[in-house]
C-alpha positions as CSV (number, residue, x, y, z in Angstrom):
1,X,-20.3,13.1,-1.5
2,X,-18.7,15.4,0.8
3,X,-15.1,14.8,1.1
4,X,-13.4,14.0,4.5
5,X,-12.2,17.5,5.4
6,X,-15.1,18.8,5.4
7,X,-17.4,16.2,7.3
8,X,-20.6,16.6,9.5
9,X,-21.8,13.2,8.8
10,X,-19.1,10.5,8.7
11,X,-18.5,9.2,5.4
12,X,-19.2,5.5,7.6
13,X,-22.5,7.1,7.8
14,X,-23.4,8.7,4.4
15,X,-22.0,5.3,2.9
16,X,-24.8,3.6,4.8
17,X,-27.7,5.8,4.2
18,X,-26.6,6.2,0.5
19,X,-26.7,2.1,0.4
20,X,-22.8,2.9,-1.0
21,X,-20.5,0.4,-0.7
22,X,-17.4,1.7,1.7
23,X,-15.2,-0.4,-0.4
24,X,-16.1,0.8,-4.2
25,X,-16.5,4.1,-2.3
26,X,-12.6,4.4,-1.6
27,X,-11.2,2.1,-4.4
28,X,-9.2,3.6,-7.9
29,X,-7.6,1.1,-10.7
30,X,-4.0,0.3,-9.3
31,X,-1.5,2.0,-11.7
32,X,1.0,-0.4,-12.5
33,X,1.9,-1.7,-16.1
34,X,0.5,-5.7,-17.1
35,X,4.2,-6.8,-17.0
36,X,4.3,-5.5,-13.0
37,X,0.7,-6.8,-12.5
38,X,2.3,-10.4,-13.7
39,X,5.3,-10.2,-11.8
40,X,3.0,-9.1,-8.8
41,X,1.0,-12.3,-9.3
42,X,3.6,-14.5,-9.3
43,X,5.8,-12.9,-5.9
44,X,2.1,-13.2,-4.6
45,X,1.6,-16.7,-5.1
46,X,5.5,-17.4,-4.2
47,X,5.7,-15.6,-0.9
48,X,2.2,-17.6,0.3
49,X,4.4,-20.8,-0.5
50,X,7.7,-19.7,0.7
51,X,7.3,-16.8,3.0
52,X,10.9,-16.5,3.8
53,X,11.7,-15.8,0.4
54,X,13.3,-11.3,0.5
55,X,14.0,-9.9,-2.8
56,X,17.1,-11.9,-3.6
57,X,15.5,-15.6,-3.1
58,X,12.5,-14.1,-5.3
59,X,14.4,-12.7,-7.7
60,X,16.2,-15.4,-8.3
61,X,13.6,-17.7,-8.1
62,X,12.1,-15.7,-10.9
63,X,14.5,-15.9,-13.3
64,X,14.5,-19.3,-12.7
65,X,10.8,-18.8,-14.4
66,X,12.3,-16.9,-17.5
67,X,11.7,-13.5,-16.1
68,X,15.1,-11.4,-16.4
69,X,14.6,-8.3,-14.4
70,X,16.7,-6.1,-11.5
71,X,16.3,-6.5,-8.3
72,X,15.8,-3.3,-7.7
73,X,12.1,-3.8,-9.3
74,X,11.6,-6.7,-7.1
75,X,12.0,-4.3,-4.0
76,X,9.9,-2.0,-5.8
77,X,6.8,-4.1,-6.6
78,X,7.8,-6.2,-2.7
79,X,7.6,-2.8,-1.3
80,X,4.1,-2.0,-2.6
81,X,2.9,-5.8,-2.1
82,X,4.2,-4.8,1.9
83,X,5.8,-7.8,1.5
84,X,9.2,-8.1,3.8
85,X,13.0,-9.6,3.3
86,X,13.5,-9.5,6.9
87,X,11.3,-11.8,8.5
88,X,8.4,-13.8,7.5
89,X,5.7,-11.6,7.5
90,X,3.8,-9.3,5.0
91,X,4.4,-5.9,6.3
92,X,1.3,-4.2,4.8
93,X,1.0,-1.2,7.3
94,X,4.0,1.2,7.7
95,X,5.2,1.4,11.6
96,X,2.9,4.4,13.2
97,X,4.6,7.6,15.4
98,X,2.6,7.0,18.4
99,X,3.0,9.1,21.9
100,X,2.2,6.2,23.8
101,X,2.9,1.9,23.3
102,X,0.4,-0.5,24.4
103,X,2.5,-3.7,25.9
104,X,1.9,-7.5,23.7
105,X,-0.6,-8.6,26.3
106,X,-1.1,-11.8,24.8
107,X,2.2,-13.9,25.5
108,X,1.0,-16.9,28.4
109,X,-2.4,-16.2,28.5
110,X,-5.2,-18.6,28.1
111,X,-7.3,-18.0,25.9
112,X,-10.7,-19.5,26.6
113,X,-13.9,-17.8,25.6
114,X,-15.1,-15.9,22.6
115,X,-14.6,-11.9,22.3
116,X,-11.6,-12.3,24.6
117,X,-8.8,-11.5,22.1
118,X,-9.9,-10.1,19.2
119,X,-7.5,-9.2,16.5
120,X,-6.3,-8.2,12.9
121,X,-3.9,-7.3,9.9
122,X,-3.7,-6.3,6.2
123,X,-2.8,-8.5,3.1
124,X,-2.6,-7.8,-0.5
125,X,-5.2,-9.0,-3.1
126,X,-4.6,-9.7,-6.8
127,X,-6.7,-8.9,-9.2
128,X,-6.3,-9.5,-13.0
129,X,-5.6,-5.8,-14.1
130,X,-5.1,-4.3,-10.7
131,X,-5.1,-4.8,-6.8
132,X,-6.6,-4.3,-3.5
133,X,-5.6,-4.9,0.5
134,X,-7.9,-7.0,2.6
135,X,-8.1,-6.2,6.4
136,X,-10.0,-8.4,8.8
137,X,-10.8,-8.9,12.7
138,X,-10.6,-12.1,13.9
139,X,-12.4,-14.0,16.7
140,X,-9.3,-16.1,18.2
141,X,-11.3,-18.5,20.4
142,X,-13.2,-19.2,17.6
143,X,-11.9,-18.4,14.1
144,X,-14.4,-16.9,13.4
145,X,-14.4,-13.7,11.0
146,X,-16.4,-10.9,12.8
147,X,-15.7,-8.3,10.0
148,X,-13.8,-7.4,6.6
149,X,-13.4,-4.4,4.1
150,X,-11.2,-3.5,0.5
151,X,-9.3,-1.1,-0.3
152,X,-7.3,0.3,-2.6
153,X,-5.1,2.0,-0.6
154,X,-3.2,1.7,2.9
155,X,-5.1,4.9,4.5
156,X,-7.0,4.1,8.0
157,X,-10.7,4.6,6.6
158,X,-11.2,1.0,6.2
159,X,-9.5,-0.8,9.4
160,X,-11.8,2.2,10.7
161,X,-14.6,0.9,9.1
162,X,-13.7,-2.6,9.9
163,X,-13.2,-2.0,13.7
164,X,-16.6,0.1,13.5
165,X,-18.8,-2.9,11.9
166,X,-17.1,-5.8,14.7
167,X,-18.0,-3.6,17.4
168,X,-21.6,-2.9,16.7
169,X,-22.7,-6.2,18.0
170,X,-19.6,-7.2,19.9
171,X,-16.6,-6.0,21.8
172,X,-13.6,-7.6,22.8
173,X,-11.6,-7.6,26.3
174,X,-8.5,-7.4,24.3
175,X,-7.7,-6.1,21.0
176,X,-4.2,-7.0,19.2
177,X,-2.2,-5.8,16.1
178,X,0.6,-4.9,15.1
179,X,2.1,-1.1,15.1
180,X,1.1,0.1,12.0
181,X,-0.1,3.5,11.2
182,X,-3.6,2.1,10.6
183,X,-4.1,0.5,14.0
184,X,-1.7,2.9,16.0
185,X,-3.4,5.9,14.8
186,X,-5.3,7.9,17.7
187,X,-8.8,7.3,15.9
188,X,-8.1,3.7,15.9
189,X,-6.9,3.2,18.9
190,X,-9.8,5.7,21.1
191,X,-12.8,3.3,19.0
192,X,-10.9,0.4,21.3
193,X,-10.5,2.5,24.7
194,X,-13.8,3.9,24.1
195,X,-15.6,0.1,24.1
196,X,-13.5,-0.6,27.5
197,X,-11.2,-2.6,25.5
198,X,-7.6,-3.5,26.1
199,X,-4.9,-3.0,23.4
200,X,-2.2,-5.1,22.9
201,X,0.6,-4.3,19.9
202,X,2.9,-7.7,18.4
203,X,6.1,-6.9,19.3
204,X,8.2,-5.6,16.0
205,X,9.2,-8.4,13.8
206,X,7.7,-10.9,16.0
207,X,5.7,-12.6,13.0
208,X,3.9,-15.2,15.4
209,X,2.0,-12.7,17.7
210,X,-0.5,-12.9,15.2
211,X,-0.4,-16.3,13.8
212,X,-4.4,-17.0,13.8
213,X,-4.5,-14.1,11.1
214,X,-1.2,-15.3,8.9
215,X,-3.1,-18.5,8.8
216,X,-6.5,-17.1,7.7
217,X,-4.7,-15.4,4.7
218,X,-3.1,-18.6,3.3
219,X,-6.6,-20.5,3.8
220,X,-8.2,-16.7,1.5
221,X,-6.0,-17.2,-0.9
222,X,-5.1,-20.9,-1.9
223,X,-9.0,-21.6,-1.4
224,X,-10.5,-18.7,-2.4
225,X,-8.3,-15.5,-4.5
226,X,-6.1,-18.5,-6.8
227,X,-8.5,-20.4,-7.7
228,X,-11.2,-17.5,-8.6
229,X,-9.0,-14.8,-9.7
230,X,-10.9,-12.0,-9.8
231,X,-11.2,-9.4,-12.5
232,X,-12.4,-6.4,-11.2
233,X,-13.1,-5.2,-7.7
234,X,-17.2,-5.9,-7.2
235,X,-15.9,-9.2,-8.4
236,X,-13.1,-9.9,-5.9
237,X,-16.0,-7.9,-3.3
238,X,-18.9,-10.7,-4.0
239,X,-16.1,-13.7,-3.8
240,X,-14.2,-12.3,-0.7
241,X,-17.6,-12.6,0.9
242,X,-19.0,-15.4,-0.6
243,X,-15.6,-17.3,1.0
244,X,-16.1,-15.6,4.6
245,X,-20.0,-16.5,4.6
246,X,-18.3,-20.3,3.9
247,X,-15.5,-20.3,6.4
248,X,-17.1,-19.1,9.4
249,X,-20.4,-21.5,8.7
250,X,-19.6,-24.3,7.0
251,X,-15.3,-25.5,6.9
252,X,-14.7,-27.5,10.5
253,X,-11.5,-26.6,11.1
254,X,-9.0,-29.2,12.9
255,X,-8.5,-27.5,15.9
256,X,-11.8,-26.7,16.8
257,X,-12.8,-30.3,17.0
258,X,-14.3,-30.2,13.5
259,X,-16.8,-27.4,14.5
260,X,-16.8,-24.3,12.8
261,X,-16.2,-21.0,14.1
262,X,-19.8,-20.3,13.9
263,X,-20.6,-22.7,16.4
264,X,-18.0,-22.5,18.5
265,X,-18.7,-18.2,18.6
266,X,-22.4,-19.1,19.1
267,X,-22.3,-22.0,21.4
């Protein structure tokens, strides 16, 4: 396998040719102590229940559970997990340094068809002995999950792979994301512009600008991740793959008239 700085063939293509999972190629075990991983598991579940908990409240809650820890430790762990105390949005992507800014295009927009608007985000997925990050791309109208990838780090590669996979069969009129460096990178925005897609960025600190993906994360965690408690990365990849197939093709949504995302997307 050739490293990125020596590429003549992209890693995306190399992995395809070798039949290698792109997620497993970039995976390295996370280096946190067993106790820190336990705290992160607890923080993850509690934050999913109460996304308005910042460092002080999370520290107080953990102390009630019997963990007499310093707030600085919780601040560091929540930083690794991408959980912000300012407003109820997990900010797993760091703000990028960009020369141009795209407006938020969804305010007041009537979304009435598939492939009109796609959106994306990143979330933290716990393992018994570590953690990974998950990115997904969703069609807003149908809630259909077009693609997803996991990675042990917050580099842009796994987000680009997810985008490339989604664009292999369809292209949206508008693509919405937060202003994280993964999504504001030149490679990411250029790929969207090449596809003829208009780019929309969330307003800073506006949790509800990407509400459907936020709801997806809650479903993924309560209906899959917390129930299965993955041992390792291959198990997580297999479990998430099964869940997204279930989510797309078997799980009826009340907001869709109890149809599945697959039915609405392909009708």
